[in-house]
C-alpha positions as CSV (number, residue, x, y, z in Angstrom):
1,M,104.7,119.6,78.8
2,T,106.8,122.8,78.6
3,R,109.6,121.0,80.3
4,L,109.3,118.0,78.0
5,V,109.5,120.3,74.9
6,L,112.5,122.1,76.4
7,A,114.3,118.8,77.1
8,I,113.7,117.6,73.5
9,F,115.0,120.9,72.2
10,L,118.1,120.8,74.3
11,C,118.8,117.2,73.4
12,S,118.6,118.0,69.7
13,F,120.7,121.2,70.2
14,F,123.5,119.8,72.2
15,S,125.4,116.9,70.6
16,S,126.5,115.7,74.1
17,C,122.9,114.7,75.1
18,I,122.7,111.0,75.1
19,V,119.3,110.4,76.6
20,S,116.4,109.7,74.3
21,K,113.0,111.3,74.7
22,K,111.4,108.0,75.5
23,K,113.8,107.3,78.3
24,F,113.2,110.8,79.7
25,D,109.4,110.2,79.5
26,D,109.9,106.9,81.3
27,M,111.9,108.6,84.1
28,L,109.2,111.3,84.4
29,A,106.5,108.7,84.6
30,Q,108.5,106.9,87.3
31,K,108.7,110.1,89.2
32,V,105.0,110.8,89.0
33,K,104.2,107.2,90.0
34,A,106.6,107.4,93.0
35,E,105.0,110.6,94.1
36,G,101.6,109.0,93.9
37,E,102.7,106.0,95.8
38,L,104.3,108.2,98.4
39,A,101.0,110.1,99.0
40,D,99.1,106.8,99.2
41,K,101.5,105.2,101.6
42,T,101.8,108.3,103.7
43,K,98.0,108.3,104.1
44,K,98.0,104.7,105.1
45,L,100.8,105.3,107.6
46,D,98.9,108.2,109.1
47,E,95.8,106.0,109.3
48,A,97.8,103.3,111.0
49,N,99.2,105.8,113.5
50,A,95.7,107.2,114.1
51,S,94.5,103.6,114.7
52,I,97.3,103.0,117.2
53,N,96.4,106.2,119.1
54,A,92.8,105.1,119.2
55,L,93.8,101.7,120.5
56,N,95.8,103.2,123.3
57,E,92.9,105.5,124.2
58,S,90.6,102.4,124.2
59,L,93.0,100.5,126.4
60,K,93.1,103.5,128.8
61,K,89.3,103.6,128.9
62,L,89.1,99.8,129.5
63,K,91.5,100.1,132.5
64,Q,89.4,103.0,133.9
65,D,86.2,101.1,133.4
66,S,87.7,98.0,135.1
67,I,88.7,100.1,138.1
68,A,85.1,101.5,138.3
69,L,83.6,98.0,138.0
70,N,85.9,96.7,140.7
71,D,84.7,99.5,143.0
72,N,81.1,98.6,142.2
73,L,81.8,94.9,142.8
74,Q,83.3,95.7,146.3
75,A,80.3,97.9,147.2
76,G,77.9,95.2,146.0
77,T,79.8,92.6,148.0
78,K,79.5,94.7,151.2
79,K,75.8,95.4,150.6
80,L,75.3,91.6,150.1
81,A,77.0,90.9,153.4
82,D,74.9,93.5,155.2
83,L,71.7,92.1,153.7
84,N,72.7,88.6,154.8
85,K,73.2,89.8,158.3
86,E,69.9,91.5,158.4
87,Y,68.2,88.4,156.9
88,E,69.7,86.1,159.5
89,K,68.6,88.5,162.3
90,L,65.0,88.7,161.0
91,N,64.9,85.0,160.4
92,A,66.0,84.4,164.0
93,N,63.3,86.8,165.3
94,Y,60.7,85.1,163.2
95,K,61.5,81.7,164.5
96,T,61.5,83.0,168.1
97,S,58.1,84.7,167.5
98,L,56.6,81.4,166.3
99,S,56.9,79.9,169.8
100,K,55.0,82.8,171.4
101,S,51.3,83.2,171.8
102,G,48.8,84.0,169.1
103,K,48.8,87.7,170.0
104,L,52.0,87.9,168.2
105,N,50.6,86.7,164.8
106,Q,50.3,90.2,163.5
107,D,53.9,91.0,164.3
108,L,54.9,87.7,162.7
109,A,53.0,88.6,159.5
110,Q,54.8,91.9,159.3
111,Q,58.2,90.3,160.0
112,R,57.3,87.7,157.4
113,D,56.6,90.4,154.8
114,Q,59.8,92.1,155.7
115,L,61.7,88.9,155.4
116,L,60.3,88.2,152.0
117,A,61.1,91.7,150.9
118,I,64.7,91.3,152.1
119,Q,65.0,87.9,150.4
120,D,63.8,89.5,147.1
121,N,66.2,92.4,147.5
122,L,69.0,89.9,148.4
123,E,68.4,87.9,145.3
124,K,68.4,91.0,143.1
125,T,71.6,92.2,144.7
126,R,73.2,88.8,144.2
127,K,72.3,88.8,140.5
128,A,73.6,92.4,140.1
129,N,76.7,91.4,141.9
130,D,77.2,88.3,139.6
131,S,76.7,90.5,136.5
132,L,79.3,93.0,137.8
133,S,81.7,90.2,138.4
134,N,81.2,88.8,134.9
135,S,81.6,92.2,133.3
136,L,84.7,93.0,135.3
137,A,86.2,89.6,134.4
138,E,85.5,90.1,130.7
139,R,87.0,93.6,130.7
140,E,90.1,92.5,132.6
141,K,90.5,89.7,130.0
142,K,90.3,92.2,127.2
143,V,92.8,94.5,128.9
144,K,95.2,91.6,129.3
145,E,94.8,90.6,125.7
146,L,95.6,94.1,124.5
147,E,98.5,94.4,126.9
148,Q,99.9,91.1,125.8
149,V,99.6,92.0,122.1
150,L,101.3,95.3,122.7
151,A,104.1,93.6,124.7
152,N,104.5,91.1,121.9
153,K,104.7,93.8,119.4
154,D,107.3,95.7,121.4
155,K,109.4,92.6,121.8
156,A,109.2,91.8,118.1
157,V,110.3,95.3,117.3
158,Q,113.2,95.1,119.7
159,D,114.2,91.6,118.4
160,L,114.1,93.0,114.9
161,K,116.3,95.9,115.9
162,N,118.8,93.5,117.5
163,R,118.8,91.3,114.4
164,I,119.4,94.2,112.1
165,S,122.1,95.7,114.4
166,N,123.9,92.3,114.5
167,A,123.7,92.0,110.7
168,L,125.4,95.5,110.3
169,L,128.0,95.3,113.0
170,N,130.9,95.6,110.5
171,F,129.9,99.1,109.4
172,K,131.1,102.3,111.1
173,E,128.7,104.0,113.5
174,N,129.0,107.3,111.6
175,D,127.9,105.5,108.4
176,L,124.7,104.0,109.8
177,T,122.6,103.8,113.0
178,V,119.8,101.5,114.1
179,K,117.3,102.6,116.7
180,V,113.7,102.0,117.8
181,K,111.3,105.0,117.8
182,N,107.5,105.1,118.1
183,G,107.3,101.3,117.8
184,K,109.3,101.2,114.5
185,V,112.9,100.3,113.6
186,Y,114.8,103.2,112.0
187,V,117.9,102.3,110.0
188,S,119.7,105.6,109.0
189,L,122.4,105.3,106.3
190,A,124.7,108.2,105.7
191,E,125.3,109.5,102.1
192,Q,129.0,108.5,102.2
193,L,128.1,104.9,102.7
194,L,125.7,104.8,99.7
195,F,126.3,107.5,97.1
196,G,128.8,109.8,95.6
197,S,128.0,113.5,95.5
198,G,124.9,114.1,93.3
199,S,124.8,110.4,92.3
200,I,121.9,108.0,92.3
201,V,124.1,104.9,91.9
202,V,124.7,103.0,95.1
203,D,128.4,102.4,95.9
204,K,129.7,98.8,96.2
205,K,130.1,99.2,100.0
206,G,126.5,100.5,100.3
207,V,125.2,97.5,98.2
208,G,126.9,95.2,100.7
209,A,125.2,96.9,103.6
210,L,121.8,96.7,101.9
211,Q,122.2,93.1,101.0
212,Q,123.0,92.3,104.7
213,L,120.0,94.2,105.8
214,A,117.7,92.4,103.3
215,K,119.1,89.0,104.4
216,A,118.2,89.9,108.1
217,I,114.6,90.8,107.3
218,K,113.5,89.2,104.0
219,D,111.9,86.2,105.6
220,Q,109.8,88.4,108.0
221,K,106.5,88.8,106.2
222,D,104.7,90.7,109.0
223,I,106.5,94.0,108.4
224,N,106.3,97.0,106.0
225,V,109.4,98.9,104.9
226,M,109.5,102.6,103.9
227,I,112.6,103.9,102.1
228,E,113.0,107.7,102.5
229,G,115.6,109.7,100.7
230,H,116.8,112.9,102.3
231,T,119.2,115.7,101.1
232,D,120.6,118.9,102.4
233,N,119.5,122.3,101.1
234,V,122.3,122.7,98.6
235,P,120.8,122.8,95.1
236,I,122.0,120.1,92.7
237,A,124.4,121.1,89.9
238,Q,122.6,122.5,86.8
239,G,122.5,120.2,83.9
240,T,122.5,117.0,85.9
241,K,120.8,114.2,83.9
242,Y,117.2,113.5,84.9
243,L,117.4,115.7,87.9
244,E,115.8,119.1,88.4
245,D,116.2,119.5,92.1
246,N,116.7,117.7,95.4
247,W,113.2,116.2,95.2
248,D,114.3,114.2,92.2
249,L,117.6,113.2,93.7
250,S,116.0,111.9,96.9
251,V,113.3,110.0,95.0
252,L,115.7,108.3,92.6
253,R,118.1,107.4,95.5
254,A,115.2,105.8,97.4
255,T,114.2,103.9,94.2
256,S,117.8,102.7,93.7
257,I,117.9,101.3,97.2
258,T,114.5,99.7,96.9
259,K,115.6,97.8,93.8
260,I,118.7,96.5,95.6
261,L,116.6,95.2,98.5
262,I,114.2,93.5,96.1
263,K,117.0,91.9,94.2
264,A,118.4,90.7,97.5
265,G,115.2,88.8,98.2
266,M,112.7,91.2,99.8
267,S,109.1,91.2,98.6
268,P,108.1,94.3,96.5
269,N,104.7,94.3,98.2
270,Q,106.4,95.2,101.5
271,I,108.4,98.1,100.3
272,T,107.5,101.8,99.5
273,S,110.1,104.2,98.3
274,A,109.8,108.0,98.8
275,G,111.8,111.1,98.5
276,K,111.6,114.0,101.0
277,G,114.3,116.2,99.5
278,E,115.7,118.8,101.9
279,F,112.4,119.3,103.8
280,S,112.9,116.8,106.7
281,P,116.4,117.7,108.1
282,I,117.7,116.3,111.4
283,A,120.0,119.3,111.9
284,A,120.1,122.9,110.7
285,N,121.8,123.3,107.3
286,D,124.2,125.9,108.6
287,N,127.5,124.1,108.4
288,P,129.2,121.3,106.5
289,Q,128.9,118.8,109.4
290,N,125.1,119.3,109.8
291,K,124.6,119.2,106.0
292,Q,126.4,115.8,105.9
293,K,124.0,114.5,108.6
294,N,121.0,115.6,106.5
295,R,122.3,113.8,103.4
296,R,121.0,110.3,104.4
297,T,118.6,107.5,103.6
298,E,116.1,106.4,106.3
299,I,114.8,102.8,106.1
300,I,111.7,102.6,108.4
301,I,110.5,99.1,109.3
302,T,107.0,98.9,110.8
303,P,105.4,95.8,112.2
304,N,102.0,94.6,110.8
305,L,99.2,95.8,113.2
306,D,96.4,93.6,111.9
307,E,96.2,91.6,115.2
308,L,95.8,94.8,117.2
309,F,93.1,96.1,114.8
310,K,91.2,92.8,115.2
311,I,91.1,93.1,119.0
312,L,90.1,96.7,118.7
313,D,87.3,95.9,116.2
314,A,86.0,93.1,118.5
315,N,85.8,95.6,121.3
């Protein structure tokens, strides 16, 4: 509230102030909303990453369980074979004993009891062996399903990266880069491609790059897009309209890019814009070259993980 009163006072004091209080309030509200959306989307992204980590741990455990079950199955198979041999041997002895004299009846009864006990043990072992086989087959099926979905996801991400790279081939490498990291496609656009110094208005060349990017991905409904604005650590010029610091600059730049992508055909429901100011540098802000690297916009494209979550829930 103190800042708002100060802004109104300054606008009335200086004749050069052309921004109305209502417009200033609107911009302030947009900033607050953007910060709220950033917090919400960041939380969802963290939850998605946590779910992926849990999925990988589950996959690892399933593989370990499958190995253990396979070992049990082999042991059960060997035990079954041994019992079959013992059964055949006793059965042969039993048949031989039947042809002998009555004094062997007692021995025959004992052998009969042993044979029945072995038959019972054999049946129990066979059932346990069948159960192990079924459990192992089910777990192996689940592991293959998870591996296939993960492979499909990785292929889809790589295909998406290739499609984006092909769409942006006519731009210089030092203006933008496209790479895959942690299962996501990162499109990094340098400041010189998009904005003038301290500006939040995208240059004509930058608009063209964003339109080509939107054309490459607008029909893909199974992705989410995060627009992150980044700056160096140089404070913005005092008296810049609507901007107090690099937080404001990064947020408004991300919002400007978001609007261009939506206008080019992307769904607003798929996009989140955020500003990170000077606090996520990719190089130390100790020379002009590194500061230029930090003045960038990151467009992070994440595949929808619903299919993975369904398999994990079913497990």
